[in-house]
N, C-alpha and C positions, 0 to 999 in steps of 0.2 A: 254499487254500495247501497245497502239497505239500512234501515234505522237500527238493526241489531248487529250488522256486520261492519266492523271498522274497516277502513281502506287499508290496503297493503302498505301504503306510505301515508303518514299523517298529512292532513290538509295544511296548506300554508297558513301562517298567522293572519294574513289578510282575508282569506276565505273563511276561516273559523270565526274571526272577529265579525265579519258581515253576517254570518249565520246566527251568531249570538245577538247581534243588534236587531236582526229581523224578528227574533222572538217577541220583543216588546211591541211590535205592531200587529200581532195576532190577537184577535178578540177573545180567544179562549184563555189567554194568560192575563192575570190580574196585575201585571207589573209594567213599568216602563224601563227602557234601557238608555244608557248614555255612556260616553267615554269621559272619564275624569282622571287627570294625572296619569295617563297611560294604562289605566285599568278600565275594564268594562263593568259598569255598575247597573245592577238590577234593583229597582226600588218599587216597593209595594206599599202604598198608603192604604192600610186596611181599616183604619178607624178615623173618620173625619166628621166631627159634629160641631154644630154651633147652635146657640140658643140665646135667649135674652140675658143669661147670666155668664156667658163666656164661650170659649172655643177650645177644641181639643183636636190634636192630630197625632196619630201614632203610625209609625212606618217601620219597615224592615228593609235593610239593604244587604245585598250579596255582592261582593266585589271579587272579580276574577282578574288575576294577573297572568298573562301568558308568558311562558319561558320558551322562546322559539328554538334555542339550541338543543333542547331535549324533548320537545313536544309535550311538555308538562305545564301544569297551571297551579297557581296558589289561590286559595280561597279564604276570604275573611267575611265575617258577618257583623252587622251592627243593627241595633234597634234604637229608635229615637221616639221620644214623646215630648210634645209641646202642649202646654196647657195654660189657659188664662181664665181665671174665674172658675165657675162650677157648671159643668155640663154633663148630662147623663146620656149614654148611648150603649148599644150592644154591638159586638163585632165578632167575626169568625176569623181565626188566623191559624195557618199551618205553613211553616216555612217550606215544606215539601212542594207546595204549589209553585215556588220559585226555584228551589234547588233541583227538583226532578227534571224539568225541561232543560235547564242549563246543563246538568250532568249528562243527560242523554245526548244533547247536541255535541258536547265535547267528545264523548265516547264515539259517536257516529263519525266524527272527523279524525279519530285516531289519537286524541289527546288524553293524557292521564294525569290524575292529581299527584302533585309532588309529595313524597313522603317526608315527614319531619324527621329529625335526628332520633327522637324517641321512638317513632314508628319503625324506623330502620333497625334500631337496637332490639326492639321487641321481636320483630320479624326474624332477626338473626338468631335469637334464642330458640326459635321453633323450627328452624330450617336445618 
């Protein structure tokens, strides 16, 4: 199995979960990983500043729920901002820095994103 060729049979939920959790320990990735409520959560705190007049923290979270019966996954995203007082800072943010490695890992292990009902309907129109 290479990074571009999915396996003939999808990896077990345990194997793919461990592979996803391992992403957060690699220094080239700007995020951390954890398991919360049965989901694998990738969190990137991309703006954290403090000064004499306040603090600010902005983060992005990508949540993956594995569906073992079909080797599919559901994805949801959330942004969060906490601020107290007034602080200035600059930051760089691109969700692809989180989504890209996660998506490639899932594909490498033979898992696919679950289509929504709307996506299935649209695809049905064009097939």
